[in-house]
C-alpha positions in Angstrom: -57.0 -79.6 25.0 -54.4 -82.3 25.1 -56.1 -84.0 22.3 -56.1 -80.8 20.2 -52.4 -80.3 20.8 -51.6 -83.9 19.9 -53.7 -83.7 16.7 -51.9 -80.5 15.7 -48.5 -82.1 16.1 -49.6 -85.1 14.0 -50.9 -82.7 11.3 -47.7 -80.7 11.1 -45.5 -83.8 11.0 -47.6 -85.3 8.2 -47.1 -82.1 6.1 -43.3 -82.3 6.6 -43.2 -85.9 5.5 -45.5 -85.2 2.6 -43.1 -82.7 1.1 -39.6 -84.1 1.6 -36.7 -81.6 1.1 -34.6 -82.1 -2.1 -31.2 -83.1 -0.9 -29.7 -81.0 -3.7 -31.6 -77.9 -2.7 -28.8 -76.5 -0.6 -27.2 -73.0 -0.4 -24.6 -72.6 -3.1 -21.1 -72.7 -1.4 -19.0 -69.6 -2.0 -15.2 -69.6 -1.6 -13.7 -66.5 -0.1 -10.0 -66.2 -0.7 -7.5 -63.7 0.8 -5.5 -61.3 -1.3 -2.9 -63.3 -3.3 -0.6 -60.3 -3.7 0.0 -57.3 -1.5 2.6 -54.5 -1.6 3.6 -53.3 1.8 6.2 -51.0 0.5 6.8 -49.9 -3.1 8.2 -47.3 -5.5 6.5 -46.2 -8.6 7.0 -44.3 -11.8 4.2 -43.0 -14.1 3.4 -40.9 -17.1 0.2 -38.8 -17.4 -1.6 -36.3 -19.5 -2.8 -33.0 -18.1 -5.2 -31.0 -20.4 -4.6 -27.7 -18.6 -6.8 -25.5 -20.9 -7.3 -24.6 -24.6 -3.8 -23.2 -24.8 -1.6 -25.5 -22.9 -1.4 -29.3 -22.6 1.0 -31.0 -20.2 2.8 -34.4 -20.0 3.5 -35.4 -16.4 6.3 -37.7 -15.4 6.0 -38.8 -11.8 7.8 -40.9 -9.2 7.3 -41.7 -5.5 7.2 -44.0 -2.5 4.2 -45.8 -0.9 3.8 -47.6 2.4 0.8 -49.8 3.3 -0.6 -49.7 6.8 -3.1 -52.5 6.0 -4.1 -54.4 2.8 -6.8 -51.7 2.3 -5.0 -48.5 3.3 -1.8 -47.3 1.7 0.0 -44.0 2.3 1.6 -42.4 -0.8 4.3 -40.8 1.3 5.7 -38.6 -1.3 5.2 -38.1 -5.1 6.9 -35.7 -7.4 5.7 -34.8 -10.9 7.6 -32.9 -13.5 5.4 -31.5 -16.3 6.5 -30.9 -19.8 4.2 -28.3 -21.4 3.0 -28.3 -25.0 1.3 -25.3 -26.6 -1.8 -26.0 -28.6 -2.2 -24.9 -32.2 -4.7 -22.3 -31.1 -2.1 -20.6 -28.9 0.4 -20.7 -31.7 -2.1 -19.2 -34.2 -2.9 -16.4 -31.8 0.8 -15.6 -31.2 1.4 -15.6 -35.0 -1.3 -12.9 -35.3 0.3 -10.8 -32.6 -2.9 -10.9 -30.5 -2.5 -10.0 -26.8 -4.6 -12.8 -25.3 -5.0 -12.7 -21.5 -6.2 -15.3 -19.1 -9.2 -14.8 -16.9 -7.4 -16.4 -14.0 -3.8 -16.8 -12.8 -3.1 -13.1 -12.9 -4.1 -12.8 -16.6 -1.3 -15.1 -17.7 -1.7 -18.2 -19.9 0.2 -20.2 -17.3 0.9 -23.9 -16.9 2.1 -26.2 -14.1 5.8 -27.1 -13.9 6.0 -29.3 -10.8 3.6 -31.1 -8.5 4.4 -32.2 -5.0 1.9 -34.4 -3.2 1.2 -36.9 -0.4 -2.1 -38.8 0.1 -4.0 -42.0 1.0 -5.3 -44.8 -1.1 -8.3 -46.8 0.2 -8.7 -50.1 -1.7 -11.8 -52.1 -0.6 -12.1 -53.9 -4.0 -9.8 -56.8 -4.9 -10.5 -58.8 -8.0 -9.4 -62.0 -9.7 -10.0 -62.2 -13.5 -9.4 -64.9 -16.1 -7.5 -63.6 -19.2 -7.8 -65.6 -22.4 -9.0 -68.7 -20.4 -5.4 -69.3 -19.4 -4.1 -66.8 -16.9 -5.4 -65.4 -13.6 -4.9 -61.7 -13.2 -5.1 -60.1 -9.8 -6.0 -56.4 -9.3 -7.3 -53.9 -6.8 -9.2 -50.6 -7.2 -8.9 -47.7 -4.8 -10.0 -44.2 -4.2 -7.4 -41.6 -3.5 -7.2 -38.3 -1.6 -4.1 -36.3 -1.6 -2.8 -32.8 -0.9 0.2 -30.8 -1.9 1.3 -27.9 -4.1 1.4 -27.0 -7.8 4.3 -24.8 -9.0 3.1 -22.8 -12.0 5.6 -21.4 -14.5 4.8 -17.7 -13.9 2.5 -17.3 -10.9 4.4 -19.7 -8.6 3.2 -22.1 -6.0 -0.5 -22.8 -5.3 -1.7 -25.2 -2.6 -4.1 -27.9 -3.8 -6.1 -31.1 -3.0 -6.3 -34.1 -5.3 -9.1 -36.6 -5.2 -8.9 -39.5 -7.6 -9.3 -43.2 -8.6 -6.7 -45.8 -9.4 -6.4 -49.5 -10.4 -3.4 -51.7 -9.6 -3.0 -54.8 -11.8 -0.3 -57.3 -10.6 2.0 -58.8 -13.2 4.0 -60.7 -10.6 4.4 -60.8 -6.8 6.6 -57.7 -6.8 5.4 -55.8 -9.8 2.2 -54.1 -10.9 0.8 -51.7 -13.6 -1.2 -48.8 -12.3 -3.9 -46.8 -14.1 -5.0 -43.5 -12.4 -7.2 -40.5 -12.7 -6.8 -37.4 -10.5 -8.1 -33.9 -10.3 -6.0 -31.1 -8.8 -8.2 -28.4 -7.2 -6.5 -25.1 -6.3 -7.8 -21.6 -5.5 -7.3 -18.8 -8.0 -7.5 -15.2 -6.8 -9.7 -14.2 -9.7 -11.8 -17.3 -10.6 -12.0 -19.1 -7.3 -11.7 -22.9 -7.2 -10.2 -24.2 -10.4 -9.1 -27.7 -11.4 -6.7 -29.6 -13.6 -7.2 -33.2 -14.7 -4.4 -35.8 -14.7 -4.7 -39.3 -16.0 -2.1 -41.9 -17.0 -0.4 -45.2 -16.5 2.6 -46.3 -14.4 4.7 -49.1 -13.1 5.1 -50.1 -9.4 7.7 -52.3 -7.7 7.3 -53.7 -4.2 10.2 -54.5 -1.9 11.3 -55.0 1.7 13.1 -52.0 3.3 12.5 -52.0 7.0 10.0 -53.0 9.7 9.1 -56.3 8.2 7.2 -54.6 5.3 7.3 -56.6 2.0 5.4 -57.7 -1.0 3.5 -60.7 0.2 1.9 -63.6 -1.8 -0.6 -66.1 -0.5 -1.3 -69.5 -2.0 -4.1 -70.2 -4.3 
């Protein structure tokens, strides 16, 4: 038995020496870097487009304040949107024909939102570093959003709503970023049930230090 074990060890050793490992056949190293820019507190302003229905289109102008609990979780403490409505050509044509057109929902009125008040959370697990024109590094982060608030319609008044969405923050400096966003406002209509309004646009965000050590932070390369 001892002879068999000894012979087995010799055989395995000979195979190992017969096929030497390539010294360059090593796992490829991967460099993991932290987030270069982070906004712990910020204010933002944005402009968006709200295609309400076939008769009304809105332009929303928003502003608000955000506070980050962690690099991944940010609370949009408060945001306010003022909507400027624009009637479509279809609605103008129907009005010129003196046709009494009624809406299925919203109490039969061809209504549109005037103001939107909201608070919500951004969860940003994705942080990216991109090379632009082979000369400039651009840092950005993508997040999912879930908010809640109210929509104030021109005629029917206030409707509670929830607002899921997506956003992307691209840093242009340590304290400044450009935001792209898409959100859907879901509210309950008495006649049609759950109804939604889309909102997508672009905005500017500025990070600052106000209290509690919160600030816009930058790490080294």
